[in-house]
VODOPA-229941 format. One record per residue (C-alpha): x, y, z; residue number from 1. Coordinates in steps of 0.02 Angstrom, whole numbers, m for minus. Example, Ala and Ser with C-alpha at 12.3 -4.5 7.8 and 13.67 -1.06 7.14 Angstrom:
REM residues 2
[[615, m225, 390], 1]
[[684, m53, 357], 2]
REM end
This chain:
REM residues 153
[[m1392, 562, 1536], 1]
[[m1235, 558, 1435], 2]
[[m1182, 384, 1387], 3]
[[m1005, 351, 1444], 4]
[[m893, 241, 1340], 5]
[[m848, 78, 1424], 6]
[[m663, 57, 1460], 7]
[[m577, m72, 1352], 8]
[[m490, m217, 1436], 9]
[[m319, m280, 1382], 10]
[[m337, m434, 1270], 11]
[[m246, m546, 1393], 12]
[[m357, m489, 1538], 13]
[[m531, m527, 1471], 14]
[[m633, m616, 1604], 15]
[[m802, m703, 1594], 16]
[[m875, m548, 1677], 17]
[[m801, m439, 1537], 18]
[[m879, m554, 1408], 19]
[[m1045, m545, 1500], 20]
[[m1037, m353, 1493], 21]
[[m988, m360, 1310], 22]
[[m819, m278, 1336], 23]
[[m733, m414, 1236], 24]
[[m835, m365, 1081], 25]
[[m772, m186, 1091], 26]
[[m594, m247, 1114], 27]
[[m608, m364, 966], 28]
[[m682, m226, 858], 29]
[[m542, m106, 905], 30]
[[m407, m236, 873], 31]
[[m479, m274, 702], 32]
[[m522, m94, 658], 33]
[[m467, m61, 481], 34]
[[m401, m237, 455], 35]
[[m480, m336, 315], 36]
[[m493, m514, 380], 37]
[[m528, m581, 205], 38]
[[m361, m528, 131], 39]
[[m263, m668, 50], 40]
[[m75, m664, 74], 41]
[[17, m584, m71], 42]
[[203, m625, m66], 43]
[[310, m468, m91], 44]
[[458, m581, m134], 45]
[[371, m653, m287], 46]
[[403, m554, m446], 47]
[[236, m610, m518], 48]
[[149, m496, m392], 49]
[[225, m342, m476], 50]
[[183, m253, m637], 51]
[[306, m153, m738], 52]
[[263, m30, m875], 53]
[[341, 116, m966], 54]
[[236, 272, m986], 55]
[[262, 437, m1075], 56]
[[216, 598, m984], 57]
[[85, 654, m947], 58]
[[44, 486, m869], 59]
[[m128, 527, m803], 60]
[[m109, 437, m637], 61]
[[m175, 507, m472], 62]
[[m61, 445, m334], 63]
[[m106, 457, m149], 64]
[[10, 435, 0], 65]
[[m18, 279, 106], 66]
[[m89, 302, 280], 67]
[[m15, 228, 437], 68]
[[159, 300, 433], 69]
[[235, 173, 313], 70]
[[260, 304, 177], 71]
[[248, 263, m7], 72]
[[110, 300, m131], 73]
[[m25, 201, m220], 74]
[[m130, 224, m376], 75]
[[m293, 306, m327], 76]
[[m359, 335, m502], 77]
[[m308, 317, m683], 78]
[[m369, 471, m776], 79]
[[m440, 464, m951], 80]
[[m311, 590, m1009], 81]
[[m135, 522, m1005], 82]
[[m34, 373, m1064], 83]
[[m88, 259, m920], 84]
[[m268, 253, m983], 85]
[[m217, 143, m1130], 86]
[[m69, 56, m1048], 87]
[[m44, m129, m1037], 88]
[[m46, m202, m908], 89]
[[m192, m100, m845], 90]
[[m158, m8, m682], 91]
[[m279, m42, m540], 92]
[[m332, 64, m393], 93]
[[m222, 16, m246], 94]
[[m67, m33, m345], 95]
[[83, 18, m238], 96]
[[223, 114, m325], 97]
[[388, 28, m288], 98]
[[512, 98, m414], 99]
[[533, 237, m542], 100]
[[661, 189, m673], 101]
[[802, 107, m576], 102]
[[763, 205, m416], 103]
[[678, 114, m274], 104]
[[546, 234, m204], 105]
[[469, 110, m82], 106]
[[417, 202, 76], 107]
[[463, 374, 12], 108]
[[359, 527, 54], 109]
[[232, 585, m75], 110]
[[328, 738, m137], 111]
[[493, 646, m152], 112]
[[409, 507, m252], 113]
[[329, 630, m373], 114]
[[496, 721, m390], 115]
[[575, 555, m443], 116]
[[442, 538, m579], 117]
[[466, 719, m636], 118]
[[656, 699, m639], 119]
[[649, 555, m762], 120]
[[722, 617, m927], 121]
[[685, 459, m1026], 122]
[[558, 467, m1166], 123]
[[455, 339, m1068], 124]
[[468, 320, m879], 125]
[[472, 144, m809], 126]
[[359, 114, m659], 127]
[[360, m43, m553], 128]
[[205, m73, m445], 129]
[[157, m203, m315], 130]
[[m16, m282, m325], 131]
[[m56, m313, m143], 132]
[[m91, m233, 26], 133]
[[33, m121, 116], 134]
[[34, m241, 264], 135]
[[133, m365, 158], 136]
[[238, m239, 60], 137]
[[297, m145, 216], 138]
[[266, m274, 352], 139]
[[374, m415, 421], 140]
[[367, m510, 255], 141]
[[435, m364, 152], 142]
[[568, m399, 22], 143]
[[744, m333, 46], 144]
[[818, m192, m57], 145]
[[941, m319, m130], 146]
[[794, m426, m189], 147]
[[721, m277, m281], 148]
[[889, m238, m363], 149]
[[912, m418, m420], 150]
[[733, m456, m475], 151]
[[642, m298, m528], 152]
[[759, m154, m564], 153]
REM end
């Protein structure tokens, strides 16, 4: 016997019979898949949720592209070799890169974002990073480009 997967029911169509069969549990699990229910709201329109630092190259930061089609990159790791290892404030895994110098790179593809960092001719490159989940940075509560220009860049 090969176990067949039960069909999921639309959330607005769950009946007592579906609950009795346990189909509502599968639906709930699928709806919440990958969503951390314990996340506290982090306001992307509050400048205190951002860190800004100037780093000389090589920076020693491993960036990774965000999943889910929103674009943008986040700090995956701060390497021991590079200026970021001794930087203040300390970078944390998951910090979202928002700007390089005065260029807003929010939502950019990985290669374009790294090209912006490479293109910086300054002795130290300014990075602005958001300390919060992508769901707030790119979701319905995201800050406008004008807000970034006025408050962070």
